N, C-alpha and C positions, 0 to 999 in steps of 0.2 A: 834251368830256369823255367818256370811255368809262364803261361800267358799273362798271369797277373803280375809278373815281375816287371813292372813298369819303372823305367829309370827316367824321371821327368827332368828335362833341362830347366824348365820353368813352367808353372801352370799359367793359365791365361791371364793371371794378374801379374805375372812376371816376378814371382817371389821365390821361385825355386831354381836351382841350378844342378847340373849333373854331378853325381858323386865322383870324388877323386879316385874311387875304386873301380872306375870303368876299366874292364879288362883290356890288357894290351894284346895286340895281335901282330907279331913281327911278319915282315914280308916273307913269303914262301920262297925257298931257294929254287923251287920249280920254275919260277919266272925266268931264271937264267939257265937252268939245266933241266929242262923238261924232256923226259924220255919215257915213252910208252911203247907197248907192242903195236905193230902196224895193224891198222883196221881197214878192212875192205868195205868200201861204202858205195852203194848204188847211187847213181846220180841221175835224176830225172829233171830235164830242163823245165823251168816254170813257164807256163803260158797262161795268158789271161783267158778265162772261160768265155766262149762265144756268147753265152747268154747275157753277159754283162756289157757287151759292146753297144754303145749308143748308135743310133742311125748315123749314116755318113754326114747328113746335113747338120748334125749336132756335134761334129768332131772338129777339132782344130789340129793342124799339123804340129808335131813336136820337133824339137831341135834335131832329134835323131832321124827324122823322116817318118816315124810311126805316128799315126793319128792318136790323139788323146781326147777323152770326153770333155766337151766344153763345160759341162756341169757334171755333178756326181751322178753315177748310174742309179737307176731305180731298183730298190729291193722290195722285199715283202712289206716292210713298214715304211716305204718311201725313200729309204737310203740303204746303202750297204758298203759302197766303196766309190772311189773316184780319184781325180787328180786335181791339184792346184798348181797353177803356173805362177812362179815368183817373178819379181821385177827383172831378174837377170835371165829369165827364160827357163830356169830349172823347173822340172815337173816333179811334184811331190805326190807320191801315192799315199792315200789314207783309207782306213776302214772306219765305218761309222755304224754302230749297232745300237739297238734299243731306243727307248724313249724315256725322257725324264731329265733331271738335272744333269748337266754334262760333266764327265770326268775325262780328261785328256792325258794320255800317256806318252812319255818320251823314253825311247829305248836306249840301251847301252851299246858300246862297241864290242864286237863287230857285227851285231845282230840287226834286226829290223822289227817292225811292229808286231810280228808274230810272237815275239818273246813275251808279250803281255796277254796272250789269248786266255790263259787260265783266269786272270783277273777280269778281263773284259767280259767273258761269258758269264762269270759269277755275278758281276755287278749289273749287267744288262738284265739278268733274270731277277734281280732285286729292284728293278724299277729305275735304273739309271741309263742315260745315253753315254756310250763310251766311244772315244775316238782315239786312234793312234795312227801316226804316219811313219813312213820309212824316211829316215834322215837322208839328205842329199848324198848321192854316191853309194847308198846302201839299198839292199832289197830291190824293190820295183820302181824306185824313183830314178830320175835322171842321174847320169854319172858325169857331171861337169868337171872341168879342170879347175881346181882351186875352190875357194869358199869354205874350206874346212876350219872354221874358226867359231868360237862361241858366239860372237856377234852375229854371224850369218845364221848359225843354228837358231838363235833367238828370233831373228827376222823371219825365218822359215816357219817356226812355230806360230808366230803372230799371223803369218799369211793363212795358215790353216784355220786358226781361230776366227779370223775376220771373214774368211771365205764362207765359213759355216755360221757366221754371226752368233758365236757362242758367248754366253754371259753367265755369271754366277758359277764359274768353272772351278773344279778342283783339279789342280795340276799335279801329276805324279811322274817323277823322273827317277830312273835307275842309272847309276854309274855316270857315264857321259851325259845321259839324259837329265840327271840331276843338275849338272852344270848348265845345260841348255835351259832348264826351267829357271834357275837362279839368274842367268843373264837376261832372260825374258822379263823378269820382274824388274831388274835394274834398268832396262831400256824402255819398257812399256808401262810399268807400274802395275797396280792391282785393281784397276777399275772394272775389269772383267773377271777377276779372280776372287773366289770365296775362300779356298783353302789350298794348302800345298803339302805334298808328301814327298820326301826324299828317301829313296831306298838304295842303300849301298852306294851313295853318291860320292863323286870325286871332290865335292866342295868341302872346304874352301880352297885347298891346294893339295894335289896328290904328290908332287915331287918334293923330295927332301931338300931343305935349305936350313940356314941358321935359325930361322924362326919356326921351322917345321921339322924337328929332329926325328919324328916318327914316320916321316914320309918315305916314299920309294926312292932309293938312290938313283942318280942320273944314269949310272952304268946299266942298271936294270931296265930303265926306260929305253936306253939306246939298244939294249938287247931285244926288246919287243920290236923296234923298227927293223933291226937286222933280220930277225926271224921272219917277219912279214915279207921283207924284200927278197930274202934268200929263197924261201919256199913256204909261202903262206899256207898251202894245203897241208903240209906236214906239221907246220907250226900250230895250226888250229887243232889238229888231232892231239898234239902234245899239251896244248894250253887248256883244253876243255876239262880234263880231270880236276885241275886246281880251281877252275871257275866254279864247278859244282861240288867240290869237296869229295870227288870220287876217289881221290888218293888217300883218304883217311880210313882207318880201320873201322869196319862195320858199315861203311857207306853202302847205300842201296840205289845209287844212281844207275839207271839202265844204259846199256850200250846205245839204245835208240836215242836217248836224250843227248848223249855225247855226239852222235852222228848228226843230230839236228843242229847242234852248235856249229859243227863243221860246215854244214850246208848253208847256214845263215851267213857265216863269214865269207864263204866262197861266192855269195851273191853280190857282195860289195866290190867296187873297183879297187884295184891295187893302189892307185894314187890316193883315193879317199881314205883307205885304211891306213896308209903310211902317214899322211898329213894329219889325220885325226888324232894320232898319238900325241902330237905336240899340243893340240887343243885340250885334250882331257888331262894331260899330265902337268903342263906348265902354266896354265891360266890361273892366276890368283884371283879368287872370287870372294875375298873377304868383304869387300864393299858391297858386292851383290847380296850377300846374305844379310848384311846390316840394313838393307832396303826392305826386307820382308816386314809386312805389317798386317798379315792375316794369320789365322791359326795354322800352325805347321807341325806335322808329325815327321819325325826322323827315325828310320828303321835301319838297323845294320846288324850283321852277323859278327859274333866275336871270334869266328874262325874264318874271316874273310882273308884269303891269301892274295887277293889282287889289289884291293883298296883297303889299306889298314884302318881299323876303327879309330885308333888314337889320333891319326893324322887328319881324319876327315869328320866323321859323325860327331865325335866327342868335341871337336873344336866348333863345328857348325852349331851344335846345341848351345854353346856359350854365346855365339854371335847372333842367333835368331831369338829375338825377344818373345817370351811366352811359348817357346817350342817345347815339345815333349819328345824325349829320346827313348826308344824301345830297342833294347839289345837282345837279339835272339841267340841263346846259348848254343854253340856248336854249329851255327848256320854259316854257310859259305857265301861267296859273292852272288851266286845265282840263286838266291833264296826265294825269288818269286816262283821258281820251279820246285826246288827241294822242300820248301816250307810254305807252299802255296795255300794250304788250308788255313794256317795261322795268319798269313799275310792277308788273305781274303777277309777273314773275320775282323782283323784290325782295321782294314780299309773301310769295311761296312760300318763298324762302330764309329770310326772317325767321321765318316760322311753323315751319319745320323746324329752326331753329337751337337 
């Protein structure tokens, strides 16, 4: 499929729907029997650079006892990173680059905001302000007990948007982040939202049921929980090849990228990783998608071994009025990395449209 092979769910007049020939993508057996050769990975603990620390007088104590910046730290253009404290005391790390109309990114499980850096740098260099936060329990954010629900994720996203007073926003969500974006729209509306992009999103429902026969079977979801609880370090080493399609013939995914996935997963807390599985797999977001009332782009790979196309994007395109579905031939779940040039071009075109 070329970049011109657009599969429109509907144009902005709502007159077109996705083709019944949308390719099917069965769940990879690797989700239940993931086996790869051991990989030796160097681990360097993350530390916040001293240059970004605010003066002591501008810091507030965090729940963990470590000080956090009361406001975002100052970068070359007046912003670069910071923390937002939510109503329950959770501290959310965010990065904030560039100047212009804002684009806010929500990442997938088990990663963090760094997963979007290819898109963030590209769009910042094309005149946009780009923001991404680490979901609670992930990356550099606090690791609270509980709160791993789509409602809470949406509230956290709202906290970031309101803290930075962002308006006319384009929301971009990958995988679990797509569910976060959808629940945000359902809870807060689109008064601050200009456009929405769902990339490999879990919406409307990932788990298989009578109304979602192409979804992921419950025993596979249970296997994810078991793998994380038993030995998450090894599980992420085994999960990464399917995430990026590195298990496919002719794949060019580097070992470094697989190692980066492992590192991102290991930065999250075990409790958050475990509980988030329920949120991204069992939350029915049909009504959330029906609440969309702004231009929406849906992007999905037809070789997504983690989030099946037919169960998610194909259905989402039917639920979101006026949406456009783009299917990337041969693309895996982690297409923001493997197909970054094509996704970057499509994002820029959508933003400029």
